[in-house]
C-alpha positions as CSV (number, residue, x, y, z in Angstrom):
1,M,228.0,143.0,-50.7
2,K,230.8,141.0,-51.9
3,H,229.9,137.5,-53.8
4,D,232.2,134.8,-54.1
5,A,232.8,133.3,-57.4
6,D,231.7,129.9,-56.4
7,D,228.3,131.2,-55.6
8,G,228.1,133.2,-59.0
9,S,229.1,130.5,-61.1
10,T,226.6,127.9,-59.6
11,D,224.0,130.7,-60.0
12,L,224.6,131.6,-63.6
13,A,224.6,127.8,-64.5
14,W,221.3,127.4,-62.8
15,Q,219.8,130.2,-64.8
16,R,221.0,129.3,-68.0
17,A,219.6,125.6,-67.3
18,L,216.3,127.4,-66.4
19,R,216.7,129.1,-69.8
20,Q,217.3,126.0,-71.7
21,A,214.3,124.2,-70.2
22,M,212.1,126.8,-70.8
23,A,212.9,127.3,-74.5
24,E,212.3,123.5,-75.3
25,P,208.7,123.0,-76.4
26,Q,206.2,121.3,-73.7
27,P,204.0,118.3,-74.7
28,P,200.4,119.0,-74.4
29,L,198.8,118.0,-71.3
30,T,195.8,116.8,-73.2
31,D,195.3,115.9,-76.7
32,A,192.4,118.5,-77.6
33,D,192.0,116.8,-81.0
34,A,191.6,113.2,-79.8
35,G,188.7,114.3,-77.2
36,L,186.9,116.2,-79.8
37,K,187.2,113.1,-82.1
38,R,185.7,110.7,-79.1
39,L,182.9,113.5,-78.4
40,M,181.7,113.6,-82.0
41,R,181.8,109.8,-82.2
42,R,179.6,109.4,-79.0
43,I,177.3,112.1,-80.3
44,D,176.9,110.2,-83.8
45,E,176.3,106.7,-82.0
46,T,173.6,108.4,-79.7
47,E,171.9,109.9,-82.9
48,S,171.8,106.4,-84.5
49,E,170.5,104.9,-81.8
50,A,167.5,107.1,-81.4
51,E,166.9,107.1,-85.2
52,S,166.9,103.1,-85.1
53,A,164.3,102.6,-82.1
54,P,162.1,105.6,-82.1
55,A,158.9,103.4,-81.1
56,E,160.5,101.7,-78.6
57,R,161.3,104.9,-76.7
58,R,158.0,106.4,-77.1
59,G,156.3,103.3,-75.3
60,R,158.6,103.6,-72.6
61,R,158.0,107.3,-71.8
62,R,154.2,106.4,-71.8
63,S,154.1,103.7,-69.3
64,G,155.6,105.2,-66.3
65,G,154.7,102.4,-64.2
66,P,152.6,102.1,-61.1
67,L,154.2,105.0,-59.5
68,V,153.4,107.5,-61.9
69,Q,150.0,106.3,-62.4
70,W,149.4,106.9,-58.7
71,L,150.9,110.2,-58.9
72,V,148.8,111.3,-61.9
73,A,145.5,110.4,-60.1
74,A,146.9,112.1,-57.0
75,V,147.2,115.4,-58.7
76,V,143.7,115.0,-60.4
77,V,142.4,114.4,-57.0
78,E,144.2,117.3,-55.6
79,A,143.2,119.7,-58.6
80,I,139.0,118.6,-58.2
81,G,139.5,119.3,-54.2
82,L,141.0,123.0,-55.2
83,S,138.2,123.5,-57.6
84,V,135.4,122.7,-54.8
85,L,137.4,124.7,-52.2
86,G,137.7,127.5,-54.2
87,A,133.8,127.3,-55.7
88,G,133.2,127.3,-51.8
89,L,134.9,130.4,-51.3
90,L,133.2,132.2,-54.0
91,W,129.7,131.4,-53.3
92,R,130.0,131.9,-49.3
93,D,127.6,133.9,-47.4
94,A,129.3,137.6,-47.4
95,A,127.5,138.3,-44.1
96,P,130.0,139.1,-41.5
97,A,130.6,136.5,-38.3
98,Y,130.1,139.4,-36.0
99,Q,127.7,141.5,-34.7
100,T,127.7,145.0,-33.2
101,L,126.3,146.0,-30.0
102,S,124.3,148.5,-32.0
103,A,123.1,146.1,-34.5
104,P,119.2,145.6,-34.3
105,A,119.0,142.5,-35.8
106,G,117.2,139.9,-33.5
107,E,115.6,142.4,-30.9
108,P,112.4,144.1,-30.7
109,A,111.9,147.4,-32.4
110,T,111.4,149.1,-29.0
111,V,115.1,148.9,-28.0
112,A,116.2,152.1,-27.4
113,L,119.4,152.1,-25.4
114,R,122.2,149.5,-25.2
115,I,123.9,149.0,-21.5
116,A,126.7,146.7,-20.3
117,P,126.8,146.9,-16.5
118,A,130.0,146.1,-14.6
119,P,129.9,142.3,-13.3
120,T,130.2,144.1,-9.7
121,L,126.4,145.5,-10.2
122,R,124.0,143.4,-8.6
123,A,120.6,142.7,-10.4
124,D,118.6,144.3,-7.7
125,E,120.6,147.6,-8.0
126,L,120.3,147.5,-11.9
127,Q,116.3,146.9,-11.7
128,A,116.1,149.8,-9.1
129,L,118.1,152.1,-11.4
130,L,116.2,151.5,-14.5
131,R,112.9,151.8,-12.7
132,G,113.6,155.0,-11.3
133,L,114.5,156.2,-15.0
134,E,111.4,154.5,-16.4
135,L,113.4,152.2,-18.4
136,Q,112.9,148.3,-18.8
137,I,115.1,145.4,-20.1
138,V,113.5,144.1,-23.6
139,S,116.5,142.0,-24.6
140,G,119.6,140.6,-23.2
141,P,122.6,139.9,-22.0
142,N,123.9,138.7,-25.1
143,A,127.3,137.2,-25.3
144,A,129.0,140.7,-24.6
145,G,126.9,141.1,-21.2
146,A,124.8,143.8,-23.0
147,Y,121.1,144.5,-22.3
148,G,118.5,146.1,-24.7
149,L,116.4,148.7,-22.9
150,A,113.3,150.1,-24.1
151,L,111.4,153.3,-22.8
152,Q,108.1,153.0,-20.8
153,A,106.9,156.2,-22.4
154,R,105.8,155.1,-26.0
155,V,106.8,158.3,-27.5
156,A,110.1,159.9,-26.6
157,S,111.9,162.8,-27.9
158,A,115.5,162.9,-28.2
159,Q,115.9,165.1,-25.4
160,Q,114.4,162.6,-23.1
161,V,116.6,159.7,-24.5
162,A,119.9,161.9,-24.2
163,A,119.0,162.5,-20.3
164,K,118.1,158.9,-19.6
165,V,121.9,158.1,-21.3
166,A,123.4,160.9,-19.0
167,A,121.7,159.6,-16.0
168,L,122.8,156.0,-16.6
169,R,126.7,157.0,-17.4
170,A,126.6,159.0,-14.5
171,A,125.0,155.8,-12.2
172,P,127.8,153.8,-10.7
173,G,128.3,150.3,-12.1
174,M,128.1,150.9,-15.9
175,R,130.5,150.4,-18.3
176,L,128.7,151.0,-21.2
177,V,125.4,153.2,-22.1
178,E,124.9,153.9,-25.5
179,P,121.4,155.0,-27.8
180,V,120.7,152.3,-30.4
181,G,121.5,153.7,-33.9
182,G,124.1,155.6,-32.7
183,P,125.0,158.6,-30.2
184,R,122.4,161.3,-29.8
């Protein structure tokens, strides 16, 4: 590509002016020494103020005003409340808040079986079934709808209990049939 003489001379003149401008020292944008001197003066003034009135400042720190006093009181009340709640958790009753269907607490010692009939099973049908198996209701219904049954015979073997469990499980309308004390 061919250049005209006019274009080259103006370009050359511009580059020379740029080189001369770059060669000249530039004035600093900020005076670092002056800024450092101002900072040191302010530090010295602050130190002298702190030394001249230490008692006055300590007094102001202690008297925070009514808002600070209310906040301190609120923190103390909260700490006492948390301590009371924590102590309550440590000394609470460790007994569970639930009771299983096989738990013997609060029932006659004669309970041998636990049953939970279906809601569709009528009371007369349940009584007829239990009479035929020589069983009687001795407790219930509890919150789960379960009844405790006792054998009419004073002494029953494990085979007799197992036979009655099998017969109740085979009967229609029984949701749960279990011997008390676990499966036998």
